[in-house]
C-alpha positions in Angstrom: 0.0 0.0 0.0 1.2 3.4 -0.8 2.2 5.6 2.0 0.4 8.9 2.6 3.8 10.6 3.0 4.6 10.0 -0.8 4.6 13.0 -3.1 1.3 12.4 -5.0 0.6 13.8 -8.5 -1.4 17.0 -8.6 -5.1 16.4 -8.0 -4.6 12.8 -6.7 -5.1 11.9 -3.0 -5.5 8.9 -0.9 -8.8 8.5 1.0 -9.4 5.5 3.3 -8.4 2.5 1.1 -9.2 4.3 -2.2 -7.7 6.9 -4.5 -9.6 10.1 -5.3 -9.0 12.6 -8.1 -10.0 16.2 -8.3 -10.5 18.3 -11.4 -12.6 21.2 -12.9 -15.5 20.8 -15.3 -17.6 23.7 -16.6 -16.1 26.0 -13.9 -17.1 23.6 -11.1 -14.8 21.4 -9.0 -15.5 17.7 -9.3 -14.0 14.8 -7.4 -14.3 11.1 -8.0 -13.2 8.1 -5.9 -11.6 5.3 -7.9 -11.3 1.6 -7.2 -7.6 1.6 -8.0 -5.3 0.1 -5.3 -3.1 2.5 -3.3 0.1 1.3 -5.1 2.5 3.3 -7.4 0.8 1.7 -10.4 -2.7 2.6 -9.1 -1.6 6.2 -8.4 -0.1 6.5 -11.9 -3.3 5.2 -13.4 -5.4 7.7 -11.5 -3.1 10.5 -12.6 -3.4 9.4 -16.2 -7.2 9.3 -16.0 -7.3 12.7 -14.5 -5.1 14.1 -17.3 -7.5 12.5 -19.9 -10.5 14.1 -18.2 -8.9 17.5 -18.2 -8.0 17.2 -21.8 -11.5 16.2 -22.8 -12.9 19.1 -20.8 -10.6 21.6 -22.6 -11.7 20.2 -26.0 -15.4 20.5 -25.0 -15.8 16.7 -25.3 -16.5 15.9 -21.7 -20.3 15.4 -22.1 -22.6 13.9 -19.5 -22.5 10.6 -21.4 -18.7 10.6 -21.6 -18.5 11.5 -17.9 -20.6 8.6 -16.9 -18.7 6.3 -19.2 -15.4 7.3 -17.5 -16.9 7.2 -14.0 -19.8 4.6 -14.1 -20.0 4.7 -10.3 -20.1 8.5 -10.1 -22.1 10.1 -7.3 -23.1 13.0 -9.5 -26.5 13.5 -11.0 -26.6 14.4 -14.6 -28.5 17.7 -14.1 -25.6 20.0 -13.2 -23.5 17.1 -11.8 -24.4 17.8 -8.2 -23.7 14.7 -6.0 -26.7 12.8 -4.8 -26.8 12.7 -1.0 -27.1 8.9 -0.7 -24.2 8.1 -2.9 -22.0 10.9 -1.5 -22.8 9.8 2.1 -21.9 6.2 1.3 -18.6 7.2 -0.4 -17.8 9.5 2.5 -18.5 6.8 5.1 -16.4 4.2 3.2 -13.5 6.6 3.2 -13.4 7.2 6.9 -10.9 5.4 9.2 -13.2 4.7 12.1 -13.9 1.8 14.5 -16.8 -0.5 13.8 -19.0 0.9 16.6 -18.7 4.4 15.3 -19.4 3.2 11.7 -22.6 1.4 12.9 -23.7 4.6 14.7 -23.4 6.6 11.5 -25.2 3.9 9.5 -28.0 3.8 12.0 -28.6 7.5 12.1 -28.3 8.0 8.3 -30.4 5.0 7.3 -33.2 5.6 9.9 -33.6 9.4 9.7 -32.1 10.8 6.5 -31.9 8.3 3.7 -35.7 7.9 3.3 -36.0 11.6 2.6 -32.6 12.6 1.1 -31.0 9.6 -0.7 -31.9 10.8 -4.2 -31.7 14.5 -3.5 -28.7 16.4 -5.0 -26.5 17.9 -2.3 -27.1 21.5 -3.5 -30.8 21.1 -3.1 -30.6 20.2 0.6 -31.6 23.4 2.5 -32.2 24.3 6.1 -35.9 24.6 5.4 -36.1 21.2 3.8 -34.3 19.7 6.9 -36.7 21.5 9.2 -39.7 19.9 7.4 -38.1 16.5 7.8 -37.4 17.1 11.5 -41.0 18.3 12.1 -42.4 15.2 10.4 -40.2 12.7 12.2 -41.2 10.9 15.4 -38.0 11.1 17.4 -37.3 8.4 20.0 -35.7 10.9 22.3 -33.9 14.3 22.2 -30.6 12.4 22.3 -31.5 10.5 19.2 -32.5 13.7 17.4 -29.2 15.4 18.5 -27.2 12.4 17.4 -28.9 12.2 14.0 -28.3 15.9 13.3 -24.7 15.7 14.3 -24.1 12.7 12.0 -25.8 14.5 9.1 -23.8 17.7 9.9 -20.5 15.8 9.6 -21.4 14.5 6.1 -22.5 17.9 4.9 -19.4 19.6 6.5 -17.3 17.3 4.4 -19.3 18.3 1.3 -18.5 22.0 2.1 -14.8 21.1 2.4 -15.0 19.4 -1.0 -16.5 22.6 -2.4 -19.6 20.8 -3.5 -21.9 23.1 -1.5 -21.3 26.6 -0.2 -22.5 26.1 3.3 -23.7 23.4 5.7 -27.5 23.7 6.1 -27.3 21.9 9.5 -25.4 24.8 11.0 -28.6 27.0 11.3 -30.6 24.3 13.0 -30.7 24.3 16.8 -29.5 21.1 18.4 -31.4 19.6 21.4 -29.5 20.1 24.6 -27.3 17.2 25.6 -28.7 15.2 28.5 -25.5 14.1 30.3 -25.8 11.0 32.3 -25.2 11.6 36.0 -21.8 10.5 37.2 -22.2 7.9 39.9 -18.8 6.8 41.1 -18.0 4.3 43.9 -16.3 5.6 47.1 -12.8 4.4 47.6 -14.0 2.1 50.4 -16.5 0.5 48.1 -13.9 0.1 45.3 -11.5 -1.6 47.7 -14.4 -3.9 48.9 -15.1 -5.0 45.4 -11.4 -5.6 44.6 -10.8 -7.6 47.9 -13.9 -9.7 47.3 -12.8 -10.6 43.8 -9.3 -11.6 44.9 -10.7 -13.7 47.8 -13.4 -15.5 45.8 -12.1 -15.9 42.2 -9.9 -18.9 41.7 -6.8 -19.5 39.6 -7.4 -18.3 36.0 -10.5 -16.3 36.9 -8.5 -14.3 39.3 -7.3 -12.3 36.3 -10.6 -10.4 36.6 -9.7 -9.3 40.1 -6.5 -7.9 38.7 -8.5 -6.3 35.9 -10.8 -4.4 38.2 -8.0 -3.3 40.6 -6.2 -1.9 37.5 -9.5 -0.2 36.3 -10.2 1.4 39.6 -6.7 2.7 40.0 -5.9 3.9 36.5 -9.2 5.2 35.2 -8.6 3.7 31.8 -11.6 2.9 29.6 -12.7 -0.8 29.6 -11.9 -1.0 25.8 -8.4 0.3 26.5 -7.7 -2.2 29.3 -9.0 -5.1 27.2 -6.5 -4.1 24.5 -3.5 -3.4 26.7 -0.4 -5.5 25.9 2.6 -6.3 27.9 4.9 -4.6 25.4 3.1 -1.3 26.2 3.8 -1.6 29.9 7.0 -0.3 31.5 7.1 -1.3 35.2 10.4 0.4 35.7 9.0 3.7 34.5 5.6 2.9 36.1 3.8 3.7 33.0 1.5 2.2 30.3 1.2 3.3 26.7 -2.5 3.5 25.7 -2.7 3.2 22.0 -5.4 0.7 21.0 -8.9 -0.4 21.9 -11.2 -3.4 21.6 -14.4 -2.5 19.7 -17.0 -5.0 18.5 -14.7 -7.8 19.5 -11.8 -6.6 17.4 -8.6 -4.9 18.4 -8.1 -1.5 16.7 -4.8 0.4 16.6 -6.3 3.6 17.8 -8.0 5.1 20.9 -11.5 6.6 21.3 -10.1 10.1 20.8 -7.6 9.1 18.1 -4.6 10.0 20.2 -2.4 7.7 22.3 -1.3 8.7 25.8 1.0 7.6 28.6 -0.8 6.6 31.9 1.3 6.8 35.0 0.8 3.8 37.3 0.4 4.1 41.1 1.2 1.2 43.6 -2.2 -0.3 43.3 -2.0 -0.5 39.5 1.4 -2.0 39.7 0.1 -4.6 42.2 -2.6 -5.6 39.7 0.1 -6.0 37.0 2.2 -8.1 39.3 -0.7 -10.4 40.1 -1.6 -10.7 36.4 1.9 -11.6 35.5 1.9 -14.3 38.1 -1.3 -15.8 36.7 0.2 -15.7 33.2 3.3 -17.6 34.4 1.1 -20.2 36.1 -0.9 -20.7 32.9 2.3 -21.2 30.9 3.6 -23.8 33.4 0.4 -25.7 33.0 0.7 -25.6 29.2 -2.8 -24.3 28.6 -4.2 -22.7 25.5 -2.7 -19.2 24.8 -0.2 -19.6 27.7 1.8 -16.6 26.5 -0.9 -14.0 25.5 0.5 -10.7 24.5 -2.4 -9.1 26.4 -2.2 -8.2 30.1 -5.7 -9.4 31.0 -6.5 -12.4 28.8 -9.8 -14.1 29.6 -10.0 -17.3 31.6 -11.5 -19.1 28.6 -9.7 -19.8 25.3 -9.1 -16.4 23.7 -6.1 -14.1 23.5 -7.9 -11.0 24.7 -11.2 -10.0 26.2 -13.6 -9.3 23.3 -16.6 -7.7 25.1 -17.4 -6.1 28.4 -20.0 -8.7 29.3 -17.1 -11.1 30.0 -16.0 -9.0 33.0 -19.4 -7.6 33.8 -20.8 -10.8 35.3 -17.9 -11.0 37.8 -18.3 -7.3 38.7 -22.1 -7.5 39.2 -21.6 -10.7 41.2 -19.3 -8.9 43.6 -21.8 -6.0 44.0 -24.6 -8.4 44.8 -22.6 -10.3 47.4 -21.4 -7.1 49.0 -24.8 -5.5 49.0 -23.6 -2.5 47.0 -25.8 -0.4 44.8 -25.7 -1.7 41.2 -23.7 0.5 38.8 -22.0 -0.1 35.4 -18.4 -1.2 35.6 -17.5 1.9 33.5 -18.0 3.8 36.8 -14.6 2.5 37.9 -13.2 5.2 35.6 -15.4 7.8 37.3 -14.2 6.5 40.6 -10.6 7.0 39.7 -11.3 10.6 38.5 -13.2 11.6 41.6 -10.6 10.0 44.0 -7.9 12.1 42.3 -9.9 15.3 42.5 -10.8 14.7 46.2 -7.1 14.2 46.8 -6.4 17.6 45.5 -4.5 16.5 42.4 -3.9 18.9 39.5 -6.9 18.8 37.1 -4.6 19.1 34.0 -2.7 16.0 35.2 -5.9 14.0 35.8 -7.3 15.0 32.4 -4.1 13.7 30.7 -4.4 10.4 32.6 -8.0 9.9 31.5 -7.5 11.0 27.9 -9.9 13.9 28.5 -9.7 17.6 27.7 -9.5 19.7 30.9 -12.8 21.3 29.9 -14.4 17.9 29.7 -13.0 17.0 33.1 -14.2 20.2 34.7 -17.7 19.9 33.3 -18.1 16.2 34.1 -16.7 16.2 37.6 -17.4 19.8 38.8 -19.3 18.5 41.8 -16.2 16.7 43.1 -13.8 19.6 42.3 -16.0 21.9 44.4 -16.4 19.4 47.2 -12.7 19.1 47.7 -12.4 22.8 48.5 -15.8 23.7 49.9 -15.1 23.0 53.5 -11.7 24.8 53.2 -13.5 27.9 51.9 -16.1 27.8 54.6 -13.4 27.3 57.3 -12.1 30.8 56.3 -15.2 32.3 57.7 -14.7 30.7 61.1 -11.1 31.9 61.2 -12.0 35.5 60.2 -11.0 38.2 62.8 -13.8 39.3 65.2 -13.2 42.9 64.3 -14.4 42.3 60.7 -17.9 42.1 62.1 -17.8 45.6 63.7 -20.1 48.0 62.0 -22.2 45.4 60.4 -25.8 46.5 60.3 -29.0 44.6 59.7 -31.2 46.4 57.2 -35.0 45.9 57.6 -36.9 46.4 54.3 -40.1 48.3 54.9 -43.2 47.3 53.0 -44.6 49.9 50.7 -48.2 50.2 49.7 -48.7 51.1 46.1 
């Protein structure tokens, strides 16, 4: 496969697994995605086709019929060569390098809400007014579903603006429903330690890897998908750090994170303890000559698999511990929230915590504002008790008099 760092011919670019060419026709910019492989030969063929198209356009020989002959899978309608929304959206989605879960989210939103109305509509005929009529006529499952659908549509049309196919994004002038953020419901540190202790005491042999998993989850704040994909070659015990650079999504390991950026997570003593225990379990498995005795992954499942493929694998152990301990049921993802709130309550720097979690500082502050405040509230109130007595001298109580109108 050709590297994106190669010097590509003018008007030729790599998009996803395909090659796209750009050129002008009748004063309007056009772009076509080709089925050529991303090899030097494929790039050369794409450049040659582009040169042929430009020459035909100069000679006035690039008729609609010739255009469709050269590009039989074109997403342009013949009347003015404006892309049809359905074909453009499909091409756009195919070109995106996203995980399976995100792709399914886009497909669901586009197919349920927009394709029935817009699939055969040229892009330049999609207006804000047309979208408002569709929105009004649609029975939305919830404000969140409406918001998600508009955001997905907005992303497609934003790309069309960048491709210079439409002058503006018609979604920009439509008000989005307010985001209903789920309440953050972390465990206390005592509850987290209860869960971890119960798992270590009650899980046996290979299954004890899940006790290690949750101790690591509670004391690093990493996302479940990141922990499932963590490999030993990304862990540096000497430097007390782990390199987060991949996730498990829909059962498959993807070489990227949720945010698209890798990060280094510093490991405290409890996280290191979890790794030490996990290493011991891996050594025991190797000695017993079991299937996958030397998994590359830090927390391989007890059953035959190299890595955990879905959260339901760990969830049954987690929920079992909560039931036995009589703790209120909460998703295992709340282990991440627990780490964040423990750090904030300990007075740690929000910028450092955000880096550990893979958040922006703004996201951290908005999500955990309650715990940021609670860590300082009593300190602030204590200032009043320590204020000098003389500061109260001259204070007067003013009585408001009622006035009859």
